[in-house]
N, CA, C and O atoms as a MOPAC input file, in Angstrom:
PM7 MOZYME 1SCF
protein

 N     23.67300 1    -0.02000 1    -1.13400 1
 C     24.21200 1     0.80400 1     0.38000 1
 C     24.07100 1     2.58300 1    -0.12000 1
 O     23.91200 1     3.48700 1     0.70000 1
 N     24.14700 1     2.74200 1    -1.26300 1
 C     23.77200 1     3.81300 1    -1.36400 1
 C     22.48000 1     4.82900 1    -1.60500 1
 O     22.43700 1     6.06000 1    -1.59200 1
 N     21.34900 1     3.74400 1    -1.85000 1
 C     19.82800 1     4.08800 1    -1.49200 1
 C     19.93200 1     4.32500 1     0.20600 1
 O     19.83300 1     5.36800 1     0.85100 1
 N     20.08400 1     3.43600 1     0.48800 1
 C     19.96700 1     3.32000 1     1.99100 1
 C     20.64300 1     4.81100 1     2.50100 1
 O     19.95300 1     5.64900 1     3.08100 1
 N     21.97400 1     4.99800 1     2.22200 1
 C     22.49400 1     6.46700 1     2.42800 1
 C     21.97300 1     7.32300 1     2.16300 1
 O     22.19100 1     8.26500 1     2.92500 1
 N     20.88700 1     7.64000 1     0.87700 1
 C     19.95800 1     8.60500 1     0.51900 1
 C     18.57500 1     8.64400 1     1.22100 1
 O     17.74300 1     9.52800 1     1.01500 1
 N     18.45900 1     7.90700 1     1.81900 1
 C     17.30900 1     7.88300 1     2.72800 1
 C     17.12300 1     8.10300 1     4.30700 1
 O     16.18400 1     8.46700 1     5.01500 1
 N     17.96400 1     7.85600 1     4.44800 1
 C     18.84100 1     8.06900 1     6.29100 1
 C     19.18600 1     9.63800 1     6.06900 1
 O     18.87900 1    10.38600 1     6.99800 1
 N     19.83500 1    10.24000 1     4.84700 1
 C     20.06800 1    11.73700 1     4.74900 1
 C     18.66600 1    12.18800 1     4.75300 1
 O     18.22800 1    13.06000 1     5.50400 1
 N     17.69300 1    11.26200 1     3.48500 1
 C     16.31700 1    12.53000 1     3.42400 1
 C     15.47600 1    12.48600 1     5.43200 1
 O     14.94100 1    13.24000 1     6.24400 1
 N     15.75500 1    11.55300 1     5.32900 1
 C     15.10800 1    11.22300 1     6.96400 1
 C     16.01000 1    12.35400 1     8.04200 1
 O     15.50000 1    13.30100 1     8.64000 1
 N     16.96800 1    12.08500 1     8.06800 1
 C     17.83000 1    13.47500 1     9.11300 1
 C     17.36900 1    14.78600 1     8.70200 1
 O     17.13800 1    15.72800 1     9.46000 1
 N     17.25000 1    14.77200 1     7.40900 1
 C     17.12200 1    16.29700 1     6.79800 1
 C     15.72800 1    17.36000 1     7.14400 1
 O     15.65500 1    18.55300 1     7.43700 1
 N     14.57300 1    16.14000 1     6.92300 1
 C     12.93800 1    15.78100 1     7.22000 1
 C     12.49100 1    16.54300 1     9.07400 1
 O     11.77600 1    17.42500 1     9.54800 1
 N     13.93500 1    14.98500 1     9.77300 1
 C     13.50400 1    15.34500 1    10.89500 1
 C     14.16100 1    16.80100 1    11.21300 1
 O     13.49500 1    17.83400 1    11.28200 1
 N     15.54300 1    16.72400 1    11.39300 1
 C     16.17200 1    18.51000 1    11.56500 1
 C     15.33400 1    19.45600 1    11.08800 1
 O     15.67100 1    20.51000 1    11.62700 1
 N     14.18400 1    19.68700 1    10.17600 1
 C     13.34900 1    20.79300 1     9.86100 1
 C     12.50600 1    20.86200 1    11.07600 1
 O     12.66800 1    21.75000 1    11.91300 1
 N     11.35500 1    19.67400 1    11.21500 1
 C     10.62700 1    19.73700 1    11.74000 1
 C     10.66300 1    19.85200 1    13.60700 1
 O      9.88000 1    20.59700 1    14.19600 1
 N     11.64300 1    19.03200 1    14.30800 1
 C     12.36200 1    19.37500 1    15.18600 1
 C     12.92900 1    20.90200 1    15.09600 1
 O     12.83600 1    21.48200 1    16.17700 1
 N     13.32100 1    21.44100 1    14.36800 1
 C     13.94000 1    23.06600 1    14.65700 1
 C     12.53300 1    23.84100 1    15.51000 1
 O     12.69400 1    24.68400 1    16.39300 1
 N     11.12400 1    23.33800 1    15.01900 1
 C      9.75700 1    24.23700 1    15.50500 1
 C     10.08600 1    24.16700 1    16.80500 1
 O     10.29900 1    25.09700 1    17.58200 1
 N     10.12200 1    22.69400 1    17.04700 1
 C      9.53900 1    22.32000 1    18.67900 1
 C     10.97700 1    22.90700 1    19.66600 1
 O     10.82900 1    23.29900 1    20.82400 1
 N     12.14400 1    22.87700 1    19.06000 1
 C     13.87800 1    22.93900 1    19.83600 1
 C     13.83900 1    24.89300 1    19.83200 1
 O     14.36700 1    25.58000 1    20.70700 1
 N     13.16800 1    25.37300 1    18.76200 1
 C     13.29200 1    27.05800 1    19.27000 1
 C     11.97700 1    27.30500 1    18.98700 1
 O     11.53800 1    27.61300 1    17.87900 1
 N     11.11900 1    27.11800 1    20.37400 1
 C      9.68600 1    27.62300 1    20.57100 1
 C      9.43900 1    29.23500 1    20.68300 1
 O      8.33400 1    29.75800 1    20.54000 1
 N     10.44500 1    29.81500 1    20.91300 1
 C     10.00000 1    31.31400 1    20.33100 1
 C     10.71700 1    32.16100 1    19.23600 1
 O     11.11900 1    33.32500 1    19.22000 1
 N     10.72900 1    30.92800 1    18.13100 1
 C     11.12500 1    31.67900 1    16.94600 1
 C      9.96300 1    32.04900 1    16.17000 1
 O      8.83500 1    31.57100 1    16.28800 1
 N     10.37900 1    33.02900 1    15.29100 1
 C      8.69700 1    33.95200 1    15.25900 1
 C      9.13900 1    34.49000 1    14.01200 1
 O     10.05100 1    35.31600 1    13.99800 1
 N      8.61500 1    34.12500 1    13.02100 1
 C      8.51600 1    34.68800 1    11.27400 1
 C      8.02800 1    35.97500 1    11.80600 1
 O      7.33400 1    36.36900 1    12.74300 1
 N      8.99000 1    36.68900 1    10.35200 1
 C      8.31900 1    37.97400 1     9.95000 1
 C      6.60500 1    38.02800 1     9.54300 1
 O      5.86500 1    37.04900 1     9.44600 1
 N      6.32800 1    39.12100 1     9.39300 1
 C      4.59800 1    38.95800 1     9.13900 1
 C      4.56500 1    38.41500 1     7.22400 1
 O      3.73200 1    37.74300 1     6.61600 1
 N      5.75500 1    39.02000 1     6.79500 1
 C      5.65100 1    38.71800 1     5.35600 1
 C      5.89300 1    37.28300 1     4.99300 1
 O      5.47700 1    36.59100 1     4.06300 1
 N      6.41400 1    37.12600 1     5.65400 1
 C      6.55000 1    35.39800 1     5.61200 1
 C      5.65100 1    34.29900 1     5.98000 1
 O      5.54200 1    33.23100 1     5.37800 1
 N      4.75300 1    34.82700 1     7.47400 1
 C      3.39500 1    34.40800 1     7.68900 1
 C      2.66700 1    34.32800 1     6.54500 1
 O      2.05100 1    33.33700 1     6.15100 1
 N      2.77800 1    35.75400 1     5.84000 1
 C      1.69600 1    36.05800 1     5.00500 1
 C      1.43700 1    34.59500 1     3.77200 1
 O      0.39800 1    34.07100 1     3.36900 1
 N      2.84800 1    34.32000 1     3.48100 1
 C      3.42700 1    33.31900 1     2.18600 1
 C      3.08500 1    32.32900 1     2.80600 1
 O      2.41800 1    31.66400 1     2.01500 1
 N      3.14400 1    31.77100 1     3.85500 1
 C      2.81500 1    30.32600 1     4.55400 1
 C      1.34500 1    30.48100 1     4.78300 1
 O      0.79700 1    29.53500 1     4.21700 1
 N      0.65600 1    31.08600 1     5.23700 1
 C     -1.04600 1    31.31100 1     4.76300 1
 C     -1.37100 1    30.37700 1     3.96400 1
 O     -2.01800 1    29.41400 1     4.37600 1
 N     -0.86700 1    30.52100 1     2.29400 1
 C     -1.37900 1    30.15700 1     1.41700 1
 C     -0.86800 1    28.84300 1     0.89200 1
 O     -1.53300 1    28.24800 1     0.04500 1
 N      0.44800 1    28.27100 1     1.40700 1
 C      1.07800 1    27.09900 1     1.34200 1
 C      0.07500 1    26.29600 1     1.11400 1
 O      0.19500 1    25.79400 1    -0.00400 1
 N     -1.33100 1    25.77000 1     1.94500 1
 C     -1.63300 1    24.77100 1     2.08600 1
 C     -2.49700 1    24.91400 1     0.36600 1
 O     -2.71800 1    23.84900 1    -0.20900 1
 N     -2.79200 1    25.83100 1    -0.11800 1
 C     -4.09000 1    25.89800 1    -0.85900 1
 C     -2.91100 1    25.69600 1    -2.29100 1
 O     -3.47400 1    25.13100 1    -3.22800 1
 N     -1.79800 1    25.96800 1    -2.50700 1
 C     -0.64100 1    25.36300 1    -3.65100 1
 C     -0.43800 1    24.28800 1    -3.88000 1
 O     -0.54500 1    23.81100 1    -5.01000 1
 N     -0.02000 1    23.51000 1    -2.63300 1
 C      0.19000 1    22.18700 1    -2.58300 1
 C     -1.35800 1    21.10500 1    -2.83400 1
 O     -1.35800 1    19.94700 1    -3.25200 1
 N     -2.45800 1    21.86300 1    -2.46000 1
 C     -3.57600 1    20.68400 1    -2.91900 1
 C     -3.59200 1    21.09900 1    -4.23400 1
 O     -3.60000 1    20.05700 1    -4.88900 1
 N     -3.60700 1    22.54000 1    -5.37900 1
 C     -3.30900 1    22.59600 1    -6.53800 1
 C     -2.93200 1    22.03200 1    -6.77500 1
 O     -3.72100 1    21.11800 1    -7.01400 1
 N     -1.42700 1    21.61700 1    -7.07700 1
 C     -0.81400 1    21.06100 1    -7.21400 1
 C     -0.35800 1    19.60600 1    -7.77900 1
 O      0.20600 1    19.21200 1    -8.80000 1
 N     -1.00800 1    18.86800 1    -6.33100 1
 C     -1.64700 1    18.00300 1    -6.46400 1
 C     -3.16500 1    17.25900 1    -7.54700 1
 O     -3.33600 1    16.29900 1    -8.29900 1
 N     -3.80200 1    18.17000 1    -7.12100 1
 C     -5.45600 1    18.13500 1    -7.85900 1
 C     -5.48400 1    18.24500 1    -9.34100 1
 O     -5.94800 1    17.53000 1   -10.22800 1
 N     -4.66000 1    19.68200 1    -9.31800 1
 C     -4.74500 1    19.88100 1   -11.03200 1
 C     -4.74900 1    18.74700 1   -12.36900 1
 O     -5.39400 1    18.43400 1   -13.37000 1
 N     -3.26700 1    18.32200 1   -11.41200 1
 C     -2.76000 1    17.39600 1   -12.79100 1
 C     -3.78100 1    16.33900 1   -12.98900 1
 O     -4.10000 1    16.14800 1   -14.16300 1
 N     -4.16900 1    15.85200 1   -12.38200 1
 C     -5.32100 1    14.53500 1   -12.26200 1
 C     -6.47600 1    14.82700 1   -13.28900 1
 O     -6.89800 1    14.22300 1   -14.27600 1
 N     -6.88700 1    16.24800 1   -12.52000 1
 C     -8.19000 1    16.59600 1   -13.74000 1
 C     -7.62900 1    16.82400 1   -14.70800 1
 O     -8.32900 1    16.22300 1   -15.52300 1
 N     -6.64900 1    17.37900 1   -15.39000 1
 C     -6.30200 1    17.88600 1   -16.64000 1
 C     -5.59600 1    16.90700 1   -17.62800 1
 O     -5.75200 1    17.21400 1   -18.81000 1
 N     -4.80600 1    15.72400 1   -17.37100 1
 C     -4.19500 1    14.75900 1   -17.51600 1
 C     -4.37500 1    13.48300 1   -16.89300 1
 O     -3.55100 1    12.71300 1   -16.39900 1
 N     -5.82500 1    13.40000 1   -17.03400 1
 C     -5.88200 1    11.84500 1   -16.02700 1
 C     -5.57600 1    11.07900 1   -16.35100 1
 O     -5.88000 1    10.14400 1   -15.61200 1
 N     -4.71500 1    10.63200 1   -17.68400 1
 C     -4.13000 1     9.49000 1   -17.92800 1
 C     -2.57900 1     9.39300 1   -17.82600 1
 O     -1.89700 1     8.42000 1   -18.14900 1
 N     -2.18500 1    10.47300 1   -17.36400 1
 C     -0.76500 1    11.04300 1   -17.02100 1
 C     -0.06700 1    10.97100 1   -18.56900 1
 O      0.80300 1    10.12400 1   -18.77500 1
 N     -0.25500 1    11.38300 1   -19.04500 1
 C      0.24900 1    11.74200 1   -20.23700 1
 C      0.26200 1    13.26300 1   -21.56000 1
 O      1.05100 1    14.11100 1   -21.97600 1
 N     -1.05700 1    12.85900 1   -21.75000 1
 C     -2.26500 1    14.17300 1   -22.40200 1
 C     -3.48000 1    14.84500 1   -22.32500 1
 O     -4.66800 1    14.56600 1   -22.16100 1
 N     -2.77700 1    15.83300 1   -22.50100 1
 C     -3.76000 1    16.57100 1   -22.07000 1
 C     -5.70500 1    16.67400 1   -22.18100 1
 O     -6.00400 1    16.61500 1   -23.37300 1
 N     -6.67900 1    16.77300 1   -21.49200 1
 C     -7.83800 1    16.40600 1   -21.86500 1
 C     -8.82000 1    17.12000 1   -21.41200 1
 O     -9.60000 1    16.78600 1   -20.51900 1
 N     -8.80300 1    18.97900 1   -22.52800 1
 C     -9.33400 1    19.28200 1   -21.92400 1
 C    -10.94000 1    19.79800 1   -23.14600 1
 O    -11.10500 1    20.88600 1   -23.69800 1
 N    -11.87300 1    18.53500 1   -23.21200 1
 C    -12.95000 1    18.32300 1   -23.42100 1
 C    -14.09400 1    17.89400 1   -22.73300 1
 O    -13.83000 1    17.40800 1   -21.63300 1
 N    -15.36100 1    17.92200 1   -23.05500 1
 C    -16.37500 1    17.80400 1   -22.57700 1
 C    -16.33700 1    16.93200 1   -22.35400 1
 O    -16.94900 1    16.91600 1   -21.28600 1
 N    -15.82600 1    15.27900 1   -22.69300 1
 C    -16.04800 1    13.63000 1   -22.00900 1
 C    -15.22400 1    13.42600 1   -20.97600 1
 O    -15.04700 1    12.25800 1   -20.62900 1
 N    -14.48600 1    14.58900 1   -20.20300 1
 C    -13.46700 1    14.58100 1   -19.06300 1
 C    -14.15400 1    14.46100 1   -18.33600 1
 O    -14.93000 1    15.41700 1   -18.31600 1
 N    -14.41300 1    13.53100 1   -17.41400 1
 C    -15.30500 1    13.89900 1   -16.43800 1
 C    -14.95300 1    14.09800 1   -15.09900 1
 O    -15.68700 1    14.38300 1   -14.15300 1
 N    -13.02500 1    13.80700 1   -15.14700 1
 C    -12.32700 1    14.38300 1   -13.41300 1
 C    -12.34800 1    15.39900 1   -13.85200 1
 O    -12.42000 1    15.97900 1   -12.76800 1
 N    -12.34600 1    16.82500 1   -15.13100 1
 C    -12.36800 1    17.97600 1   -15.03100 1
 C    -13.80300 1    18.87900 1   -14.52100 1
 O    -14.01800 1    19.93700 1   -13.92800 1
 N    -14.60700 1    17.78300 1   -15.13300 1
 C    -15.99900 1    18.37000 1   -15.25800 1
 C    -16.51100 1    18.30700 1   -13.97100 1
 O    -17.03100 1    19.31500 1   -13.49400 1
 N    -16.42000 1    16.92900 1   -13.12000 1
 C    -16.72800 1    17.06700 1   -11.68100 1
 C    -16.09000 1    18.18100 1   -10.66700 1
 O    -16.54200 1    18.82800 1    -9.72200 1
 N    -14.47400 1    18.06900 1   -11.50100 1
 C    -14.00900 1    19.06600 1   -10.47700 1
 C    -13.99100 1    20.66200 1   -10.64700 1
 O    -13.22400 1    21.35700 1    -9.98100 1
 N    -14.66900 1    21.06300 1   -11.35600 1
 C    -14.70400 1    22.11100 1   -11.68400 1
 C    -16.16600 1    22.00400 1   -10.81000 1
 O    -15.98100 1    22.68500 1    -9.80100 1
 N    -17.01100 1    21.65200 1   -10.79200 1
 C    -17.78000 1    21.12900 1    -9.75500 1
 C    -18.17100 1    20.99200 1    -8.83500 1
 O    -19.15700 1    21.09500 1    -8.10500 1
 N    -16.75300 1    20.58900 1    -8.98100 1
 C    -16.89000 1    20.52900 1    -7.07600 1
 C    -16.23600 1    22.17000 1    -6.41400 1
 O    -16.61200 1    22.77900 1    -5.41200 1
 N    -15.39200 1    22.45300 1    -7.19300 1
 C    -15.05500 1    24.29200 1    -7.08600 1
 C    -16.32800 1    24.89900 1    -7.17900 1
 O    -16.38900 1    25.45200 1    -6.08100 1
 N    -17.35100 1    25.15600 1    -7.74400 1
 C    -18.80400 1    25.92900 1    -7.42700 1
 C    -19.16400 1    25.61500 1    -6.36900 1
 O    -19.45100 1    26.52000 1    -5.58500 1
 N    -19.32200 1    23.79300 1    -5.81300 1
 C    -19.84200 1    23.30000 1    -4.63400 1
 C    -19.20200 1    24.51500 1    -3.31400 1
 O    -19.76800 1    25.32700 1    -2.58100 1
 N    -18.14600 1    24.21000 1    -3.46300 1
 C    -17.02900 1    24.87100 1    -2.36800 1
 C    -17.35800 1    26.12300 1    -2.59800 1
 O    -17.79100 1    26.46700 1    -1.49900 1
 N    -17.45900 1    27.22800 1    -3.44600 1
 C    -17.75200 1    28.71500 1    -3.75900 1
 C    -19.14400 1    28.77500 1    -2.86800 1
 O    -19.25500 1    29.45800 1    -1.85100 1
 N    -19.78400 1    28.26200 1    -3.21000 1
 C    -21.44800 1    28.52900 1    -2.86100 1
 C    -21.48400 1    27.52600 1    -1.76000 1
 O    -21.03600 1    28.44700 1    -1.07700 1
 N    -21.58100 1    26.54900 1    -0.94100 1
 C    -21.87100 1    26.06800 1    -0.06400 1
 C    -20.81900 1    26.51900 1     1.31100 1
 O    -21.07000 1    26.93400 1     2.44300 1
 N    -19.59200 1    26.21600 1     0.60400 1
 C    -18.47300 1    26.62600 1     1.92100 1
 C    -18.58000 1    25.75700 1     2.85100 1
 O    -18.79700 1    26.34300 1     3.91200 1
 N    -18.54900 1    25.01100 1     2.93600 1
 C    -18.92600 1    23.04500 1     3.40800 1
 C    -17.82500 1    22.03800 1     2.71400 1
 O    -17.59100 1    22.00400 1     1.50600 1
 N    -17.28900 1    21.34300 1     3.57200 1
 C    -16.29100 1    20.42400 1     2.91900 1
 C    -16.85000 1    18.94800 1     2.77000 1
 O    -16.33500 1    18.08000 1     2.06600 1
 N    -17.89900 1    18.81700 1     3.48800 1
 C    -18.31300 1    17.45200 1     3.06700 1
 C    -19.63500 1    17.58000 1     2.15000 1
 O    -20.17400 1    16.65500 1     1.54200 1
 N    -19.98000 1    18.73700 1     2.18100 1
 C    -20.75500 1    18.98300 1     0.70500 1
 C    -20.22500 1    18.78800 1    -0.38500 1
 O    -20.84100 1    18.15500 1    -1.24200 1
 N    -18.91000 1    19.29700 1    -0.63700 1
 C    -17.89600 1    19.84200 1    -1.02200 1
 C    -17.76900 1    18.02700 1    -1.96000 1
 O    -18.31200 1    17.67200 1    -3.00600 1
 N    -17.04400 1    17.42600 1    -1.23300 1
 C    -16.26800 1    16.19200 1    -1.72000 1
 C    -17.90700 1    15.43300 1    -1.56700 1
 O    -18.17500 1    14.72000 1    -2.53400 1
 N    -18.52000 1    15.47600 1    -0.96000 1
 C    -19.78000 1    14.59100 1    -1.38800 1
 C    -20.71600 1    15.08000 1    -3.07100 1
 O    -21.20300 1    14.21700 1    -3.80200 1
 N    -20.76100 1    16.12200 1    -3.28400 1
 C    -21.22800 1    16.54600 1    -4.48700 1
 C    -20.22300 1    16.43800 1    -5.80900 1
 O    -20.53000 1    16.17900 1    -6.97300 1
 N    -18.97400 1    16.71400 1    -5.25800 1
 C    -17.81500 1    15.67700 1    -6.36100 1
 C    -17.67700 1    14.75600 1    -6.72900 1
 O    -17.34200 1    14.48900 1    -7.88400 1
 N    -17.91900 1    13.92400 1    -5.76600 1
 C    -18.40300 1    12.29500 1    -6.25800 1
 C    -18.99000 1    11.90500 1    -6.75000 1
 O    -18.73000 1    10.97000 1    -7.50800 1
 N    -20.83900 1    12.74500 1    -6.47800 1
 C    -21.91800 1    12.35100 1    -7.03300 1
 C    -21.34600 1    12.70700 1    -8.48000 1
 O    -21.13200 1    11.91200 1    -9.39600 1
 N    -21.10000 1    14.42700 1    -8.47000 1
 C    -21.13000 1    14.65300 1   -10.01800 1
 C    -19.81200 1    13.86800 1   -11.10500 1
 O    -19.67000 1    13.88400 1   -12.32800 1
 N    -19.23000 1    13.40600 1   -10.30600 1
 C    -18.22800 1    12.82400 1   -11.00400 1
 C    -18.41100 1    11.29400 1   -11.32500 1
 O    -17.74200 1    10.62700 1   -12.11400 1
 N    -19.17200 1    10.99800 1   -10.75800 1
 C    -19.88100 1     8.98100 1   -10.87700 1
 C    -20.78900 1     9.25200 1   -12.05500 1
 O    -20.62700 1     8.66400 1   -13.12500 1
 N    -21.70900 1    10.10900 1   -11.86500 1
 C    -23.27600 1    10.65500 1   -12.66100 1
 C    -22.01900 1    10.54700 1   -14.10900 1
 O    -21.80500 1     9.45300 1   -14.63000 1
 N    -21.64300 1    11.21400 1   -14.36400 1
 C    -20.52800 1    11.75900 1   -15.56200 1
 C    -20.26600 1    10.52700 1   -15.92800 1
 O    -20.61700 1    10.19000 1   -17.05800 1
 N    -19.69400 1     9.71900 1   -15.19600 1
 C    -18.20400 1     8.54700 1   -15.80600 1
 C    -19.65600 1     7.40000 1   -16.42300 1
 O    -19.61700 1     6.78400 1   -17.48800 1
 N    -20.82100 1     7.36900 1   -15.43100 1
 C    -22.06200 1     6.57400 1   -15.99300 1
 C    -22.41900 1     6.90300 1   -17.36100 1
 O    -22.51800 1     6.18300 1   -18.35500 1
 N    -22.61600 1     8.33200 1   -17.16900 1
 C    -23.83400 1     8.98400 1   -18.20900 1
 C    -22.43800 1     8.46800 1   -20.01800 1
 O    -22.84200 1     8.03800 1   -21.09900 1
 N    -21.41700 1     8.66400 1   -19.75800 1
 C    -20.80700 1     8.62400 1   -20.54700 1
 C    -20.44800 1     7.44500 1   -20.67200 1
 O    -19.61700 1     7.53000 1   -21.57600 1
 N    -20.51200 1     6.29500 1   -20.35300 1
 C    -20.40200 1     5.37400 1   -20.20500 1
 C    -18.75800 1     5.14000 1   -19.89500 1
 O    -18.76300 1     3.91900 1   -20.05300 1
 N    -17.86500 1     5.34200 1   -19.68500 1
 C    -16.60700 1     5.39000 1   -18.98300 1
 C    -16.63500 1     4.57200 1   -17.25500 1
 O    -15.67800 1     4.88000 1   -16.54400 1
 N    -17.80300 1     3.47800 1   -16.57100 1
 C    -17.34400 1     2.98800 1   -15.56300 1
 C    -16.92300 1     1.87600 1   -16.03200 1
 O    -17.22200 1     1.67900 1   -17.20900 1
 N    -16.18500 1     0.88500 1   -15.38800 1
 C    -15.79800 1    -0.27100 1   -16.04000 1
 C    -16.36500 1    -1.23500 1   -14.96100 1
 O    -15.89500 1    -1.68400 1   -13.91600 1
 N    -17.73600 1    -1.41000 1   -15.70600 1
 C    -18.62800 1    -2.62900 1   -14.96300 1
 C    -18.53800 1    -3.80900 1   -16.17500 1
 O    -19.08600 1    -4.90000 1   -16.01600 1

């Protein structure tokens, strides 16, 4: 029963936060808050991706040249910086990742 109450409480808090933007359409944030909110997507994506690159097994740091996750991530960052094209970044990163896994003998075939 406590789990269901927790789930219901979390759902209500999430709904209230998201609904508040529709309930108060004239709500305006100060310029400093708006500037800070501009960086939220980048920070969230970084927080999701970087641990997967540097801790591929979820427990140990893998700062080695046989870490295909880290090398492909760095290649994807370089592709994004050069091309500024989302599809090229995704495709190039995946291509580098699978080529690295194949060349390092890490593909489970």
